[in-house]
C-alpha positions in Angstrom: 0.0 0.0 0.0 1.3 3.4 -0.9 1.3 6.0 1.8 1.3 9.8 1.9 2.4 11.0 5.3 1.9 14.5 6.7 4.7 14.3 9.2 4.2 16.0 12.6 7.2 18.4 12.7 5.6 21.0 15.0 5.4 24.5 13.4 6.5 23.5 9.9 5.7 21.2 7.0 7.0 17.9 5.8 5.2 15.4 3.4 6.6 12.0 2.8 5.3 9.8 -0.1 6.3 6.2 -0.3 4.9 3.9 -3.0 4.4 0.1 -3.0 8.0 -0.5 -4.2 9.8 1.6 -1.6 10.4 4.6 -3.9 9.8 7.9 -2.1 9.2 11.6 -2.6 9.8 14.2 0.2 8.2 17.7 0.1 9.7 20.2 2.6 11.4 19.6 5.9 11.9 22.2 8.6 15.1 23.0 10.4 16.1 20.6 13.2 13.2 18.2 12.3 14.8 16.0 9.6 14.9 13.1 12.2 11.1 12.9 12.1 11.1 12.7 8.3 13.8 10.1 8.3 11.9 8.0 10.9 8.8 8.2 8.8 10.7 7.1 5.7 12.1 4.1 7.5 8.7 3.2 9.0 7.0 3.2 5.7 9.8 1.3 3.9 11.3 4.1 1.9 14.4 2.6 0.2 15.1 5.1 -2.6 14.3 8.8 -2.6 13.8 9.8 -6.2 12.9 13.5 -5.5 13.1 16.1 -2.8 11.1 19.3 -3.3 11.5 22.5 -1.3 8.3 24.5 -2.0 9.9 27.8 -0.8 12.8 29.1 1.3 11.1 29.8 4.7 13.0 27.7 7.2 9.9 25.8 8.5 9.8 24.3 5.0 13.4 24.3 3.8 15.7 24.3 6.8 16.0 20.6 7.3 15.9 19.3 3.7 19.7 19.2 3.1 20.2 17.6 6.5 17.7 14.9 5.5 19.1 14.0 2.2 22.7 14.0 3.6 21.5 11.6 6.3 19.9 9.4 3.7 23.3 9.1 1.9 23.1 6.7 -1.0 19.3 6.2 -0.6 18.9 9.6 -2.1 19.8 9.1 -5.7 17.3 11.4 -7.3 16.9 15.1 -7.9 16.6 18.2 -5.6 14.1 20.8 -6.6 14.2 24.3 -5.3 14.3 27.9 -6.5 17.4 30.1 -5.9 15.1 33.0 -6.6 12.9 32.1 -3.6 16.0 31.8 -1.4 17.1 35.3 -2.5 13.7 36.6 -1.4 14.3 35.6 2.2 14.3 38.8 4.4 17.7 39.4 5.9 16.8 42.6 7.8 16.1 43.1 11.4 17.9 41.8 14.5 18.5 38.3 13.0 19.7 39.5 9.7 23.2 38.1 10.2 21.9 34.6 11.1 19.3 34.7 8.2 22.0 35.7 5.7 24.3 32.9 6.9 21.5 30.3 6.6 20.6 31.5 3.2 24.2 31.2 1.9 24.6 27.8 3.7 21.5 26.4 1.8 22.9 27.5 -1.5 26.4 26.3 -0.9 25.2 22.9 0.4 23.0 22.5 -2.6 26.1 22.8 -4.8 27.2 19.4 -3.4 24.4 17.9 -5.7 25.6 19.7 -8.8 24.0 18.2 -11.8 21.0 17.0 -9.7 19.4 20.3 -8.8 16.4 21.5 -10.7 14.1 24.5 -10.5 10.9 23.9 -8.6 8.7 25.8 -11.0 5.2 25.4 -12.4 4.9 22.5 -14.9 7.8 20.5 -13.5 6.8 17.0 -12.5 7.8 13.3 -12.1 6.5 9.9 -11.0 7.0 7.1 -8.5 5.8 4.2 -10.6 2.0 4.5 -10.4 2.1 7.8 -8.4 2.7 11.0 -10.3 3.4 14.5 -9.1 3.4 18.0 -10.6 4.2 21.5 -9.5 1.4 24.0 -10.1 3.4 27.0 -9.0 5.4 29.2 -8.9 5.5 30.7 -12.4 8.0 33.4 -13.4 5.7 36.3 -12.4 5.3 34.8 -8.9 9.0 34.5 -8.5 9.5 38.1 -9.6 6.9 39.2 -7.1 8.7 37.3 -4.3 12.0 39.0 -5.2 10.5 42.5 -5.5 8.6 42.2 -2.2 11.1 40.1 -0.2 8.4 37.5 0.6 9.2 33.9 -0.2 5.6 32.9 0.2 4.7 34.7 -3.0 7.0 32.1 -4.8 5.7 29.1 -2.9 5.2 25.8 -4.7 1.9 24.0 -4.9 2.4 20.3 -5.5 -0.3 18.0 -7.0 0.1 14.3 -6.3 -2.1 11.7 -8.1 -2.4 8.1 -7.4 -5.1 6.5 -9.5 -8.4 8.1 -8.4 -6.8 9.7 -5.3 -5.7 13.3 -5.5 -3.7 15.2 -3.0 -2.6 18.8 -2.9 0.3 20.1 -0.8 -0.1 23.8 -0.6 3.2 25.1 0.8 2.6 28.7 1.9 1.0 29.8 -1.4 -1.2 32.9 -1.2 -4.7 33.1 -2.6 -3.6 34.9 -5.7 -1.5 31.9 -6.7 -4.4 29.5 -6.1 -6.6 31.8 -8.2 -4.1 31.6 -11.1 -3.7 27.8 -10.9 -7.4 27.1 -10.3 -7.9 25.4 -13.7 -5.3 22.8 -12.9 -6.6 21.9 -9.4 -9.0 19.0 -9.1 -11.9 19.3 -6.7 -12.5 16.8 -3.9 -8.8 16.3 -3.1 -7.1 15.8 0.2 -5.4 19.2 0.8 -2.5 20.0 3.1 -3.8 23.5 3.7 -1.4 26.4 2.9 0.4 28.5 5.6 -0.7 26.3 8.5 -4.2 27.8 8.2 -2.8 31.3 8.5 -2.7 34.3 6.2 -3.2 33.8 2.5 -4.2 37.3 1.7 -3.6 40.8 3.0 -7.3 41.6 2.7 -10.3 40.1 4.6 -9.0 36.8 6.0 -12.4 35.1 6.2 -13.3 36.0 2.6 -9.9 34.8 1.5 -10.3 31.4 3.3 -13.9 31.0 2.0 -12.7 31.7 -1.5 -10.0 29.1 -1.3 -12.5 26.5 -0.1 -14.6 27.5 -3.1 -11.7 26.9 -5.4 -10.6 23.6 -3.9 -13.8 22.1 -2.6 -11.7 19.6 -0.7 -12.8 16.3 0.6 -10.6 16.5 3.7 -8.1 19.1 5.0 -4.8 18.6 6.8 -3.2 21.4 8.8 0.4 21.0 9.9 0.9 23.3 12.9 2.8 23.7 16.1 0.8 23.6 19.3 2.6 26.6 20.8 3.3 28.6 17.6 3.5 32.4 18.1 1.7 33.2 14.7 -1.8 32.5 15.9 -2.0 29.6 13.4 -4.5 28.4 12.4 -6.5 31.7 12.1 -10.0 31.8 13.4 -11.0 32.7 9.8 -9.7 29.4 8.6 -11.8 27.5 11.2 -14.9 29.5 10.4 -14.5 28.9 6.6 -13.9 25.2 7.1 -16.9 24.9 9.3 -19.1 26.5 6.7 -17.7 24.3 4.0 -17.9 21.0 5.9 -14.7 19.3 4.8 -13.2 17.0 7.3 -10.3 18.4 9.3 -7.3 16.9 11.0 -4.4 18.8 12.5 -1.0 17.4 13.6 -1.1 19.4 16.8 -3.8 21.3 18.7 -3.4 25.0 19.5 -5.0 27.0 22.3 -8.1 27.7 20.1 -9.0 24.0 20.4 -8.4 23.4 24.1 -10.7 24.7 26.8 -7.8 25.5 29.2 -6.0 27.5 26.4 -2.9 25.3 26.4 -1.9 23.7 23.1 -1.0 20.0 23.0 -0.5 17.0 20.7 -3.5 16.1 18.5 -3.4 13.7 15.5 0.4 13.5 15.3 1.6 12.4 11.9 -1.4 11.9 9.6 -1.2 9.2 6.9 -3.3 8.7 3.8 -3.0 5.0 2.9 -3.8 4.3 -0.8 -4.9 0.9 -1.9 -6.7 -0.7 -4.8 -10.2 0.0 -3.3 -9.6 3.6 -2.4 -7.8 5.4 0.5 -7.9 5.6 4.3 -6.9 8.6 6.4 -5.3 7.7 9.8 -4.0 9.6 12.8 -0.8 8.4 14.4 -2.4 9.1 17.9 -4.1 5.8 18.9 -6.6 7.7 21.0 -7.4 10.4 18.5 -11.2 10.5 18.8 -11.1 10.4 22.6 -8.3 13.0 22.6 -10.2 15.6 20.6 -13.4 14.9 22.6 -11.5 15.8 25.7 -10.2 19.2 24.4 -13.5 20.9 25.2 -13.3 23.2 22.1 -11.9 21.1 19.3 -12.5 22.9 16.0 -13.0 19.6 14.0 -16.0 18.7 16.2 -18.9 18.0 16.1 -18.2 16.6 12.6 -17.5 13.2 14.0 -14.1 13.1 12.3 -13.2 9.5 11.8 -9.6 8.8 10.8 -10.8 5.5 9.2 
């Protein structure tokens, strides 16, 4: 059975795809969390990593990818996809400008170790793992230019489509609403969607209207949010929860924030979330063995009262 795992990496993103033959694809990996991605690859039987994709240069997506593929050693014999333009858009101002600049240069220099195996992560680029295929729906050149001009890597975020038979999955990076609007014609409805930007800001205008519009575009079957329980960005936004509630798509989060817990203290929730794909369809499972009891105990779980069933 092929598995698409939305790995619990706290406030960050990492998606691991392993097919029936042990071939694997990794999308994003945050700094200091490559061990979680490596453990998931091992647990799912990933023997050969054919592609590693960095959707954009924010460290909660890019910071651990080079650590991961270095740890994989000869198991990584594929291609590394990322955009130098997105890296150059990383802000290096403010009190941490020195550290940010060093990390940016380190990413570029370490990527040079894979000379001949680095490719642009741009719209239209794709590949396959036997019966599973993937394709980048963003960024295009205009989106990369916007990211450079505004110093905002999210504007150049990749959106990755994954198809396995009749099962569609979308990994949203931190792509803003404008990117989803532009790519709408290529996005299938009814997919499992790893929601962009941890359920946070996707537009500078009305947050609720932006989230509602994205639900209109995607019309997802089920939504995954990768988020840290104690993040300082207020992710996921209340607007996301309200829009999701109105739409009715099933929701699972890797961790629960204070919005979901009556005592206002974030804590673990589903953990790593896995979509198992088999000949008769797919099955979404939470790593937490007591998932339903856990969310029932929170007192304010935002995925209730939808009777979310990971099976």
